[in-house]
N, CA, C and O atoms as a printed pandas DataFrame, in Angstrom:
     atom_number atom_name residue_name chain_id  residue_number  x_coord  y_coord  z_coord
0              1         N          MET        A               1  -60.993 -102.835  -81.356
1              2        CA          MET        A               1  -60.112 -104.364  -81.532
2              3         C          MET        A               1  -58.822 -104.112  -81.814
3              4         O          MET        A               1  -57.937 -104.832  -81.353
4              5         N          ALA        A               2  -58.536 -102.966  -82.675
5              6        CA          ALA        A               2  -57.062 -102.871  -82.957
6              7         C          ALA        A               2  -56.244 -101.915  -81.955
7              8         O          ALA        A               2  -55.043 -101.738  -82.161
8              9         N          GLY        A               3  -56.869 -101.321  -80.909
9             10        CA          GLY        A               3  -56.353 -100.660  -79.741
10            11         C          GLY        A               3  -56.262  -99.228  -80.262
11            12         O          GLY        A               3  -55.367  -98.576  -79.724
12            13         N          GLY        A               4  -56.923  -98.639  -81.112
13            14        CA          GLY        A               4  -57.037  -97.276  -81.453
14            15         C          GLY        A               4  -57.990  -96.677  -80.488
15            16         O          GLY        A               4  -58.323  -97.209  -79.429
16            17         N          THR        A               5  -58.453  -95.393  -80.982
17            18        CA          THR        A               5  -59.430  -94.562  -80.009
18            19         C          THR        A               5  -60.283  -94.031  -81.044
19            20         O          THR        A               5  -59.851  -93.630  -82.125
20            21         N          LEU        A               6  -61.696  -94.031  -80.652
21            22        CA          LEU        A               6  -62.778  -93.554  -81.328
22            23         C          LEU        A               6  -63.199  -92.252  -80.900
23            24         O          LEU        A               6  -63.815  -92.176  -79.837
24            25         N          ILE        A               7  -62.979  -91.283  -81.521
25            26        CA          ILE        A               7  -63.369  -89.767  -81.046
26            27         C          ILE        A               7  -64.815  -89.610  -81.857
27            28         O          ILE        A               7  -65.046  -89.859  -83.041
28            29         N          GLN        A               8  -65.793  -89.069  -80.730
29            30        CA          GLN        A               8  -66.985  -88.896  -81.189
30            31         C          GLN        A               8  -67.508  -87.445  -81.398
31            32         O          GLN        A               8  -66.848  -86.497  -80.973
32            33         N          HIS        A               9  -68.645  -87.269  -82.026
33            34        CA          HIS        A               9  -69.176  -85.991  -82.262
34            35         C          HIS        A               9  -68.235  -84.963  -83.131
35            36         O          HIS        A               9  -67.822  -83.871  -82.742
36            37         N          GLN        A              10  -68.043  -85.463  -84.160
37            38        CA          GLN        A              10  -67.118  -84.649  -85.020
38            39         C          GLN        A              10  -68.042  -84.022  -86.038
39            40         O          GLN        A              10  -69.169  -84.492  -86.193
40            41         N          SER        A              11  -67.585  -82.896  -86.801
41            42        CA          SER        A              11  -68.402  -82.184  -87.712
42            43         C          SER        A              11  -67.679  -82.172  -88.851
43            44         O          SER        A              11  -66.554  -81.674  -88.893
44            45         N          HIS        A              12  -68.309  -82.762  -89.954
45            46        CA          HIS        A              12  -67.415  -82.767  -91.387
46            47         C          HIS        A              12  -68.359  -82.365  -92.445
47            48         O          HIS        A              12  -69.576  -82.518  -92.348
48            49         N          PRO        A              13  -67.755  -81.844  -93.462
49            50        CA          PRO        A              13  -68.527  -81.411  -94.685
50            51         C          PRO        A              13  -68.986  -82.653  -95.430
51            52         O          PRO        A              13  -68.349  -83.694  -95.269
52            53         N          ALA        A              14  -69.978  -82.625  -96.182
53            54        CA          ALA        A              14  -70.626  -83.628  -97.078
54            55         C          ALA        A              14  -69.574  -84.095  -97.882
55            56         O          ALA        A              14  -69.475  -85.320  -97.941
56            57         N          MET        A              15  -68.676  -83.353  -98.586
57            58        CA          MET        A              15  -67.721  -84.131  -99.467
58            59         C          MET        A              15  -66.567  -83.353  -99.058
59            60         O          MET        A              15  -66.666  -82.190  -98.667
60            61         N          HIS        A              16  -65.315  -84.078  -99.160
61            62        CA          HIS        A              16  -64.075  -83.394  -99.058
62            63         C          HIS        A              16  -62.858  -84.385  -99.651
63            64         O          HIS        A              16  -63.085  -85.566  -99.917
64            65         N          SER        A              17  -61.811  -83.895  -99.789
65            66        CA          SER        A              17  -60.719  -84.463 -100.581
66            67         C          SER        A              17  -59.749  -85.080  -99.550
67            68         O          SER        A              17  -59.321  -84.434  -98.593
68            69         N          ILE        A              18  -59.410  -86.432  -99.811
69            70        CA          ILE        A              18  -58.399  -87.249  -99.098
70            71         C          ILE        A              18  -57.162  -87.458  -99.809
71            72         O          ILE        A              18  -57.101  -87.607 -101.030
72            73         N          THR        A              19  -56.135  -87.465  -98.988
73            74        CA          THR        A              19  -54.659  -87.693  -99.677
74            75         C          THR        A              19  -54.399  -89.464  -99.384
75            76         O          THR        A              19  -54.681  -90.051  -98.339
76            77         N          THR        A              20  -53.880  -89.983 -100.442
77            78        CA          THR        A              20  -53.450  -91.379 -100.110
78            79         C          THR        A              20  -52.040  -91.479  -99.795
79            80         O          THR        A              20  -51.396  -90.432  -99.853
80            81         N          ASN        A              21  -51.494  -92.458  -99.499
81            82        CA          ASN        A              21  -50.094  -92.598  -98.938
82            83         C          ASN        A              21  -49.252  -92.615 -100.249
83            84         O          ASN        A              21  -48.029  -92.554 -100.130
84            85         N          ASP        A              22  -49.757  -92.686 -101.378
85            86        CA          ASP        A              22  -49.063  -92.530 -102.667
86            87         C          ASP        A              22  -49.202  -91.182 -103.260
87            88         O          ASP        A              22  -48.859  -91.052 -104.435
88            89         N          GLY        A              23  -49.661  -90.147 -102.603
89            90        CA          GLY        A              23  -49.854  -88.714 -102.951
90            91         C          GLY        A              23  -51.069  -88.374 -103.826
91            92         O          GLY        A              23  -51.257  -87.219 -104.206
92            93         N          LYS        A              24  -51.912  -89.408 -104.150
93            94        CA          LYS        A              24  -53.219  -89.032 -104.992
94            95         C          LYS        A              24  -54.190  -88.339 -104.182
95            96         O          LYS        A              24  -54.331  -88.630 -102.995
96            97         N          LYS        A              25  -54.864  -87.447 -104.744
97            98        CA          LYS        A              25  -56.045  -86.854 -103.943
98            99         C          LYS        A              25  -57.259  -87.221 -104.658
99           100         O          LYS        A              25  -57.376  -87.121 -105.879
100          101         N          ILE        A              26  -58.314  -87.722 -103.731
101          102        CA          ILE        A              26  -59.468  -88.359 -104.001
102          103         C          ILE        A              26  -60.736  -87.819 -103.203
103          104         O          ILE        A              26  -60.769  -87.811 -101.973
104          105         N          LEU        A              27  -61.746  -87.383 -103.986
105          106        CA          LEU        A              27  -63.051  -86.842 -103.536
106          107         C          LEU        A              27  -63.721  -88.006 -102.818
107          108         O          LEU        A              27  -63.819  -89.139 -103.291
108          109         N          VAL        A              28  -64.185  -87.601 -101.590
109          110        CA          VAL        A              28  -65.017  -88.744 -101.156
110          111         C          VAL        A              28  -66.148  -87.964 -100.126
111          112         O          VAL        A              28  -66.063  -86.800  -99.733
112          113         N          ASN        A              29  -67.186  -88.911  -99.820
113          114        CA          ASN        A              29  -68.116  -88.373  -99.038
114          115         C          ASN        A              29  -67.862  -88.459  -97.642
115          116         O          ASN        A              29  -66.962  -89.226  -97.299
116          117         N          SER        A              30  -68.608  -87.687  -96.583
117          118        CA          SER        A              30  -68.178  -87.699  -95.245
118          119         C          SER        A              30  -69.374  -87.556  -94.526
119          120         O          SER        A              30  -69.714  -86.398  -94.285
120          121         N          THR        A              31  -70.219  -88.633  -94.058
121          122        CA          THR        A              31  -71.372  -88.390  -93.326
122          123         C          THR        A              31  -71.209  -88.937  -91.908
123          124         O          THR        A              31  -72.144  -89.020  -91.112
124          125         N          HIS        A              32  -69.892  -89.319  -91.642
125          126        CA          HIS        A              32  -69.499  -89.767  -90.166
126          127         C          HIS        A              32  -69.479  -88.611  -89.238
127          128         O          HIS        A              32  -69.266  -87.453  -89.597
128          129         N          HIS        A              33  -69.754  -89.058  -87.823
129          130        CA          HIS        A              33  -69.618  -88.004  -86.866
130          131         C          HIS        A              33  -68.704  -88.500  -85.597
131          132         O          HIS        A              33  -68.825  -88.150  -84.423
132          133         N          GLN        A              34  -67.737  -89.432  -86.174
133          134        CA          GLN        A              34  -66.819  -89.861  -85.491
134          135         C          GLN        A              34  -65.441  -89.927  -86.236
135          136         O          GLN        A              34  -65.402  -89.688  -87.443
136          137         N          ARG        A              35  -64.316  -90.246  -85.535
137          138        CA          ARG        A              35  -63.217  -90.618  -86.394
138          139         C          ARG        A              35  -62.193  -91.607  -85.438
139          140         O          ARG        A              35  -62.277  -91.584  -84.210
140          141         N          GLN        A              36  -61.260  -92.438  -86.130
141          142        CA          GLN        A              36  -60.268  -93.095  -85.547
142          143         C          GLN        A              36  -59.112  -92.245  -85.363
143          144         O          GLN        A              36  -58.795  -91.361  -86.159
144          145         N          CYS        A              37  -58.453  -92.542  -84.241
145          146        CA          CYS        A              37  -57.335  -91.807  -83.680
146          147         C          CYS        A              37  -56.074  -92.962  -83.470
147          148         O          CYS        A              37  -56.260  -93.930  -82.731
148          149         N          LEU        A              38  -54.930  -92.785  -84.108
149          150        CA          LEU        A              38  -53.907  -93.861  -83.986
150          151         C          LEU        A              38  -52.922  -93.479  -82.954
151          152         O          LEU        A              38  -51.949  -94.204  -82.745
152          153         N          LYS        A              39  -53.131  -92.290  -82.239
153          154        CA          LYS        A              39  -51.997  -91.618  -81.438
154          155         C          LYS        A              39  -51.380  -92.740  -80.446
155          156         O          LYS        A              39  -50.154  -92.666  -80.361
156          157         N          HIS        A              40  -51.915  -93.646  -79.766
157          158        CA          HIS        A              40  -51.516  -94.581  -78.898
158          159         C          HIS        A              40  -51.145  -96.036  -79.411
159          160         O          HIS        A              40  -51.008  -96.990  -78.646
160          161         N          LEU        A              41  -51.014  -96.095  -80.629
161          162        CA          LEU        A              41  -50.693  -97.350  -81.370
162          163         C          LEU        A              41  -49.249  -97.158  -81.741
163          164         O          LEU        A              41  -48.792  -96.049  -82.014
164          165         N          LEU        A              42  -48.470  -98.378  -81.745
165          166        CA          LEU        A              42  -47.182  -98.375  -82.344
166          167         C          LEU        A              42  -47.008  -98.301  -83.499
167          168         O          LEU        A              42  -47.953  -98.762  -84.139
168          169         N          PRO        A              43  -45.901  -97.772  -84.307
169          170        CA          PRO        A              43  -45.869  -97.727  -85.828
170          171         C          PRO        A              43  -46.096  -99.142  -86.621
171          172         O          PRO        A              43  -46.492  -99.142  -87.787
172          173         N          ASP        A              44  -45.870 -100.111  -86.045
173          174        CA          ASP        A              44  -45.808 -101.293  -86.559
174          175         C          ASP        A              44  -47.206 -102.194  -86.601
175          176         O          ASP        A              44  -47.352 -103.264  -87.190
176          177         N          GLU        A              45  -48.228 -101.446  -85.788
177          178        CA          GLU        A              45  -49.650 -101.819  -85.697
178          179         C          GLU        A              45  -50.410 -101.622  -86.570
179          180         O          GLU        A              45  -51.426 -102.313  -86.635
180          181         N          TYR        A              46  -50.131 -100.525  -87.602
181          182        CA          TYR        A              46  -51.051  -99.882  -88.394
182          183         C          TYR        A              46  -50.229  -99.413  -89.772
183          184         O          TYR        A              46  -49.013  -99.220  -89.756
184          185         N          ASN        A              47  -50.924  -99.281  -90.775
185          186        CA          ASN        A              47  -50.472  -98.650  -92.075
186          187         C          ASN        A              47  -51.331  -97.502  -92.419
187          188         O          ASN        A              47  -52.379  -97.901  -92.927
188          189         N          LEU        A              48  -51.275  -96.457  -92.342
189          190        CA          LEU        A              48  -52.142  -95.303  -92.615
190          191         C          LEU        A              48  -51.989  -95.173  -94.148
191          192         O          LEU        A              48  -50.987  -94.878  -94.801
192          193         N          LEU        A              49  -53.243  -95.471  -94.551
193          194        CA          LEU        A              49  -53.361  -95.414  -96.140
194          195         C          LEU        A              49  -53.951  -94.108  -96.740
195          196         O          LEU        A              49  -53.722  -93.771  -97.901
196          197         N          ALA        A              50  -54.621  -93.488  -95.996
197          198        CA          ALA        A              50  -55.300  -92.112  -96.503
198          199         C          ALA        A              50  -55.733  -91.229  -95.297
199          200         O          ALA        A              50  -56.080  -91.684  -94.207
200          201         N          TRP        A              51  -55.670  -89.899  -95.628
201          202        CA          TRP        A              51  -56.074  -88.803  -94.560
202          203         C          TRP        A              51  -56.730  -87.908  -95.095
203          204         O          TRP        A              51  -56.770  -87.810  -96.322
204          205         N          ALA        A              52  -57.451  -86.977  -94.189
205          206        CA          ALA        A              52  -58.020  -85.696  -94.654
206          207         C          ALA        A              52  -57.361  -84.554  -93.890
207          208         O          ALA        A              52  -56.987  -84.794  -92.742
208          209         N          GLN        A              53  -57.186  -83.388  -94.381
209          210        CA          GLN        A              53  -56.542  -82.185  -93.849
210          211         C          GLN        A              53  -57.617  -81.820  -92.686
211          212         O          GLN        A              53  -58.789  -81.546  -92.944
212          213         N          ALA        A              54  -57.096  -81.848  -91.428
213          214        CA          ALA        A              54  -57.718  -81.383  -90.216
214          215         C          ALA        A              54  -59.166  -80.775  -90.394
215          216         O          ALA        A              54  -59.323  -79.559  -90.502
216          217         N          LEU        A              55  -60.170  -81.633  -90.418
217          218        CA          LEU        A              55  -61.555  -81.160  -90.605
218          219         C          LEU        A              55  -62.183  -80.838  -89.378
219          220         O          LEU        A              55  -63.273  -80.271  -89.450
220          221         N          SER        A              56  -61.689  -81.099  -88.228
221          222        CA          SER        A              56  -62.319  -80.888  -86.964
222          223         C          SER        A              56  -61.506  -80.396  -86.141
223          224         O          SER        A              56  -60.306  -80.255  -86.379
224          225         N          PRO        A              57  -62.190  -80.013  -84.854
225          226        CA          PRO        A              57  -61.312  -79.481  -83.749
226          227         C          PRO        A              57  -60.616  -80.384  -83.054
227          228         O          PRO        A              57  -59.914  -80.057  -82.097
228          229         N          TYR        A              58  -60.754  -81.694  -83.500
229          230        CA          TYR        A              58  -59.817  -82.622  -82.749
230          231         C          TYR        A              58  -58.937  -83.317  -83.867
231          232         O          TYR        A              58  -59.213  -84.426  -84.324
232          233         N          SER        A              59  -57.973  -82.644  -84.217
233          234        CA          SER        A              59  -57.134  -82.833  -85.274
234          235         C          SER        A              59  -56.091  -84.062  -84.702
235          236         O          SER        A              59  -55.705  -84.046  -83.533
236          237         N          TYR        A              60  -55.788  -84.856  -85.419
237          238        CA          TYR        A              60  -54.828  -86.110  -85.135
238          239         C          TYR        A              60  -53.499  -85.523  -84.879
239          240         O          TYR        A              60  -52.996  -84.754  -85.699
240          241         N          GLU        A              61  -52.861  -85.873  -83.695
241          242        CA          GLU        A              61  -51.778  -85.459  -83.212
242          243         C          GLU        A              61  -50.438  -85.749  -83.878
243          244         O          GLU        A              61  -49.436  -85.048  -83.740
244          245         N          GLY        A              62  -50.527  -86.887  -84.636
245          246        CA          GLY        A              62  -49.435  -87.412  -85.304
246          247         C          GLY        A              62  -48.760  -88.653  -84.523
247          248         O          GLY        A              62  -49.129  -88.908  -83.377
248          249         N          ASP        A              63  -47.848  -89.358  -85.110
249          250        CA          ASP        A              63  -47.333  -90.373  -84.346
250          251         C          ASP        A              63  -45.786  -90.505  -84.353
251          252         O          ASP        A              63  -45.187  -91.578  -84.277
252          253         N          ASN        A              64  -45.173  -89.191  -84.459
253          254        CA          ASN        A              64  -43.795  -88.961  -84.424
254          255         C          ASN        A              64  -42.930  -89.729  -85.375
255          256         O          ASN        A              64  -41.727  -89.474  -85.434
256          257         N          ASN        A              65  -43.489  -90.680  -86.144
257          258        CA          ASN        A              65  -42.696  -91.384  -87.261
258          259         C          ASN        A              65  -43.049  -90.936  -88.633
259          260         O          ASN        A              65  -42.250  -90.635  -89.519
260          261         N          ASN        A              66  -44.464  -90.930  -88.704
261          262        CA          ASN        A              66  -44.744  -90.318  -90.135
262          263         C          ASN        A              66  -45.031  -88.903  -90.053
263          264         O          ASN        A              66  -45.030  -88.364  -91.159
264          265         N          ASN        A              67  -45.268  -88.164  -89.108
265          266        CA          ASN        A              67  -45.647  -86.849  -88.868
266          267         C          ASN        A              67  -46.891  -86.382  -89.711
267          268         O          ASN        A              67  -46.795  -85.547  -90.611
268          269         N          PHE        A              68  -47.990  -86.952  -89.366
269          270        CA          PHE        A              68  -49.245  -86.802  -90.177
270          271         C          PHE        A              68  -49.802  -85.669  -89.148
271          272         O          PHE        A              68  -50.969  -85.895  -88.829
272          273         N          GLU        A              69  -49.289  -84.603  -88.606
273          274        CA          GLU        A              69  -49.945  -83.707  -87.803
274          275         C          GLU        A              69  -50.995  -83.078  -88.842
275          276         O          GLU        A              69  -50.932  -83.053  -90.071
276          277         N          GLU        A              70  -51.996  -82.568  -87.963
277          278        CA          GLU        A              70  -53.173  -81.836  -88.546
278          279         C          GLU        A              70  -53.895  -82.749  -89.638
279          280         O          GLU        A              70  -54.626  -82.280  -90.511
280          281         N          LYS        A              71  -53.619  -84.049  -89.498
281          282        CA          LYS        A              71  -54.349  -84.886  -90.422
282          283         C          LYS        A              71  -55.321  -85.675  -89.559
283          284         O          LYS        A              71  -55.222  -85.910  -88.355
284          285         N          GLU        A              72  -56.340  -86.063  -90.459
285          286        CA          GLU        A              72  -57.408  -87.027  -89.840
286          287         C          GLU        A              72  -57.389  -88.394  -90.738
287          288         O          GLU        A              72  -57.335  -88.428  -91.967
288          289         N          VAL        A              73  -57.443  -89.473  -89.883
289          290        CA          VAL        A              73  -57.448  -90.789  -90.536
290          291         C          VAL        A              73  -58.661  -90.973  -91.306
291          292         O          VAL        A              73  -59.791  -90.723  -90.887
292          293         N          GLU        A              74  -58.377  -91.414  -92.433
293          294        CA          GLU        A              74  -59.664  -91.651  -93.305
294          295         C          GLU        A              74  -59.581  -93.199  -93.731
295          296         O          GLU        A              74  -60.612  -93.872  -93.757
296          297         N          VAL        A              75  -58.306  -93.758  -94.070
297          298        CA          VAL        A              75  -58.249  -95.158  -94.259
298          299         C          VAL        A              75  -57.038  -95.742  -93.622
299          300         O          VAL        A              75  -55.905  -95.300  -93.815
300          301         N          CYS        A              76  -57.337  -96.805  -92.816
301          302        CA          CYS        A              76  -56.023  -97.519  -92.236
302          303         C          CYS        A              76  -56.233  -98.935  -92.309
303          304         O          CYS        A              76  -57.315  -99.512  -92.420
304          305         N          TYR        A              77  -55.032  -99.459  -92.233
305          306        CA          TYR        A              77  -54.857 -101.056  -92.213
306          307         C          TYR        A              77  -54.194 -101.423  -90.819
307          308         O          TYR        A              77  -53.125 -100.942  -90.444
308          309         N          TYR        A              78  -54.894 -102.260  -90.150
309          310        CA          TYR        A              78  -54.566 -102.620  -88.849
310          311         C          TYR        A              78  -53.903 -103.955  -88.915
311          312         O          TYR        A              78  -54.668 -104.894  -89.136
312          313         N          ASN        A              79  -52.535 -104.255  -88.757
313          314        CA          ASN        A              79  -51.685 -105.417  -89.037
314          315         C          ASN        A              79  -52.147 -106.622  -88.152
315          316         O          ASN        A              79  -52.288 -107.775  -88.562
316          317         N          LYS        A              80  -52.356 -106.192  -86.910
317          318        CA          LYS        A              80  -52.318 -107.217  -86.004
318          319         C          LYS        A              80  -53.795 -108.133  -86.177
319          320         O          LYS        A              80  -53.881 -109.333  -85.914
320          321         N          ILE        A              81  -54.743 -107.403  -86.601
321          322        CA          ILE        A              81  -56.132 -108.312  -86.811
322          323         C          ILE        A              81  -56.615 -108.259  -88.331
323          324         O          ILE        A              81  -57.730 -108.581  -88.741
324          325         N          ASN        A              82  -55.553 -107.791  -89.068
325          326        CA          ASN        A              82  -55.827 -107.955  -90.510
326          327         C          ASN        A              82  -57.162 -107.287  -90.985
327          328         O          ASN        A              82  -58.055 -107.889  -91.582
328          329         N          ALA        A              83  -57.181 -105.940  -90.635
329          330        CA          ALA        A              83  -58.542 -105.262  -90.754
330          331         C          ALA        A              83  -58.289 -104.070  -91.636
331          332         O          ALA        A              83  -57.200 -103.497  -91.598
332          333         N          LEU        A              84  -59.239 -103.690  -92.410
333          334        CA          LEU        A              84  -59.059 -102.320  -93.186
334          335         C          LEU        A              84  -60.190 -101.444  -92.703
335          336         O          LEU        A              84  -61.358 -101.809  -92.835
336          337         N          ALA        A              85  -59.875 -100.333  -92.164
337          338        CA          ALA        A              85  -60.895  -99.341  -91.568
338          339         C          ALA        A              85  -60.948  -98.341  -92.666
339          340         O          ALA        A              85  -59.909  -97.844  -93.100
340          341         N          ILE        A              86  -62.262  -97.987  -93.189
341          342        CA          ILE        A              86  -62.306  -97.084  -94.102
342          343         C          ILE        A              86  -63.518  -96.100  -93.470
343          344         O          ILE        A              86  -64.617  -96.536  -93.129
344          345         N          GLN        A              87  -63.112  -94.706  -93.380
345          346        CA          GLN        A              87  -63.980  -93.828  -92.502
346          347         C          GLN        A              87  -64.993  -93.269  -93.451
347          348         O          GLN        A              87  -66.136  -93.153  -93.011
348          349         N          PHE        A              88  -64.769  -92.928  -94.606
349          350        CA          PHE        A              88  -65.797  -92.442  -95.526
350          351         C          PHE        A              88  -66.671  -93.587  -95.993
351          352         O          PHE        A              88  -66.401  -94.783  -95.887
352          353         N          HIS        A              89  -67.738  -93.061  -96.515
353          354        CA          HIS        A              89  -68.757  -94.224  -96.977
354          355         C          HIS        A              89  -68.800  -94.441  -98.270
355          356         O          HIS        A              89  -69.598  -93.767  -98.920
356          357         N          PRO        A              90  -68.044  -95.329  -98.890
357          358        CA          PRO        A              90  -68.122  -95.635 -100.408
358          359         C          PRO        A              90  -69.237  -96.359 -100.847
359          360         O          PRO        A              90  -69.494  -96.467 -102.046
360          361         N          GLU        A              91  -69.906  -96.855  -99.975
361          362        CA          GLU        A              91  -71.419  -97.765 -100.298
362          363         C          GLU        A              91  -72.401  -96.822 -100.633
363          364         O          GLU        A              91  -73.250  -97.118 -101.473
364          365         N          MET        A              92  -72.396  -95.669 -100.059
365          366        CA          MET        A              92  -73.542  -94.728 -100.241
366          367         C          MET        A              92  -73.680  -94.303 -101.708
367          368         O          MET        A              92  -72.670  -94.269 -102.411
368          369         N          PHE        A              93  -74.836  -93.989 -102.183
369          370        CA          PHE        A              93  -74.938  -93.525 -103.708
370          371         C          PHE        A              93  -74.371  -92.256 -103.863
371          372         O          PHE        A              93  -74.025  -92.025 -105.022
372          373         N          HIS        A              94  -74.170  -91.369 -103.060
373          374        CA          HIS        A              94  -73.538  -89.934 -103.437
374          375         C          HIS        A              94  -72.148  -90.028 -103.325
375          376         O          HIS        A              94  -71.491  -89.009 -103.539
376          377         N          CYS        A              95  -71.497  -91.230 -102.982
377          378        CA          CYS        A              95  -70.026  -91.235 -102.855
378          379         C          CYS        A              95  -69.489  -91.013 -104.332
379          380         O          CYS        A              95  -69.924  -91.707 -105.251
380          381         N          PRO        A              96  -68.476  -89.969 -104.552
381          382        CA          PRO        A              96  -67.965  -90.065 -105.949
382          383         C          PRO        A              96  -67.349  -91.426 -106.559
383          384         O          PRO        A              96  -66.877  -92.247 -105.772
384          385         N          LEU        A              97  -67.346  -91.614 -107.580
385          386        CA          LEU        A              97  -66.860  -92.746 -108.263
386          387         C          LEU        A              97  -65.494  -93.174 -107.946
387          388         O          LEU        A              97  -65.202  -94.361 -107.793
388          389         N          GLN        A              98  -64.571  -92.112 -107.837
389          390        CA          GLN        A              98  -63.346  -92.424 -107.400
390          391         C          GLN        A              98  -62.957  -92.888 -105.916
391          392         O          GLN        A              98  -62.001  -93.585 -105.576
392          393         N          GLY        A              99  -63.875  -92.360 -105.196
393          394        CA          GLY        A              99  -63.936  -92.922 -103.670
394          395         C          GLY        A              99  -64.304  -94.269 -103.721
395          396         O          GLY        A              99  -63.741  -95.047 -102.951
396          397         N          LYS        A             100  -65.288  -94.741 -104.622
397          398        CA          LYS        A             100  -65.695  -95.920 -104.655
398          399         C          LYS        A             100  -64.600  -96.985 -105.116
399          400         O          LYS        A             100  -64.318  -97.988 -104.461
400          401         N          GLU        A             101  -64.051  -96.647 -106.272
401          402        CA          GLU        A             101  -62.988  -97.321 -106.917
402          403         C          GLU        A             101  -61.847  -97.394 -105.956
403          404         O          GLU        A             101  -61.220  -98.454 -105.959
404          405         N          TYR        A             102  -61.518  -96.576 -105.241
405          406        CA          TYR        A             102  -60.539  -96.612 -104.243
406          407         C          TYR        A             102  -60.611  -97.614 -103.251
407          408         O          TYR        A             102  -59.708  -98.411 -102.997
408          409         N          ALA        A             103  -61.957  -97.535 -102.577
409          410        CA          ALA        A             103  -62.197  -98.435 -101.563
410          411         C          ALA        A             103  -62.065 -100.050 -102.000
411          412         O          ALA        A             103  -61.503 -100.899 -101.307
412          413         N          LEU        A             104  -62.788 -100.324 -103.470
413          414        CA          LEU        A             104  -62.802 -101.567 -103.845
414          415         C          LEU        A             104  -61.464 -102.046 -104.154
415          416         O          LEU        A             104  -61.149 -103.221 -103.968
416          417         N          ASN        A             105  -60.548 -101.043 -104.690
417          418        CA          ASN        A             105  -59.279 -101.463 -104.741
418          419         C          ASN        A             105  -58.546 -102.007 -103.590
419          420         O          ASN        A             105  -57.849 -103.018 -103.680
420          421         N          LEU        A             106  -58.726 -101.254 -102.378
421          422        CA          LEU        A             106  -58.183 -101.639 -101.153
422          423         C          LEU        A             106  -58.763 -102.978 -100.485
423          424         O          LEU        A             106  -58.113 -103.706  -99.734
424          425         N          VAL        A             107  -60.055 -103.178 -100.871
425          426        CA          VAL        A             107  -60.662 -104.429 -100.308
426          427         C          VAL        A             107  -59.998 -105.635 -101.299
427          428         O          VAL        A             107  -59.574 -106.684 -100.814
428          429         N          ASN        A             108  -59.973 -105.405 -102.447
429          430        CA          ASN        A             108  -59.332 -106.566 -103.237
430          431         C          ASN        A             108  -57.851 -106.753 -102.719
431          432         O          ASN        A             108  -57.367 -107.869 -102.529
432          433         N          LYS        A             109  -57.225 -105.661 -102.521
433          434        CA          LYS        A             109  -55.721 -105.866 -102.036
434          435         C          LYS        A             109  -55.814 -106.720 -100.521
435          436         O          LYS        A             109  -54.943 -107.550 -100.260
436          437         N          LEU        A             110  -56.781 -106.480  -99.693
437          438        CA          LEU        A             110  -56.771 -107.150  -98.496
438          439         C          LEU        A             110  -57.089 -108.567  -98.779
439          440         O          LEU        A             110  -56.521 -109.492  -98.199
440          441         N          LEU        A             111  -57.930 -108.711  -99.604
441          442        CA          LEU        A             111  -58.313 -110.289  -99.919
442          443         C          LEU        A             111  -57.346 -111.077 -100.473
443          444         O          LEU        A             111  -57.276 -112.295 -100.313
444          445         N          LYS        A             112  -56.461 -110.290 -101.240
445          446        CA          LYS        A             112  -55.255 -111.029 -101.844
446          447         C          LYS        A             112  -54.015 -110.939 -101.031
447          448         O          LYS        A             112  -52.921 -111.310 -101.455
448          449         N          LYS        A             113  -54.271 -110.300  -99.534
449          450        CA          LYS        A             113  -52.864 -110.182  -98.718
450          451         C          LYS        A             113  -51.841 -109.302  -99.326
451          452         O          LYS        A             113  -50.627 -109.480  -99.230
452          453         N          GLU        A             114  -52.418 -108.352  -99.951
453          454        CA          GLU        A             114  -51.301 -107.503 -100.461
454          455         C          GLU        A             114  -51.216 -105.969  -99.692
455          456         O          GLU        A             114  -50.689 -105.014 -100.262
456          457         N          LEU        A             115  -51.755 -105.876  -98.441
457          458        CA          LEU        A             115  -51.803 -104.655  -97.920
458          459         C          LEU        A             115  -50.583 -104.725  -96.813
459          460         O          LEU        A             115  -50.325 -103.743  -96.117
């Protein structure tokens, strides 16, 4: 819906660290086998909020403005449709508490229109 691309059949470790756009490192779970790619979106169509270091052979090529080369999108806000995309699974019981808290904080910001 937001115009990005979904890349299928990714291989990810069960747990890994993500980096947020304010420089924090957060441990999250990763049971997904696909990922979102922002390559064909314009910079004003999204806000990349968190990423992981190139975990799969299909690394994100970057957007020439943020230079997120060798990064994979973990959390993104899509401006045009007012949607928050969270790649990891904060709802699962084995997600670390810091991942759950980060996701809940983002959802609260979305509801308050602070993203």
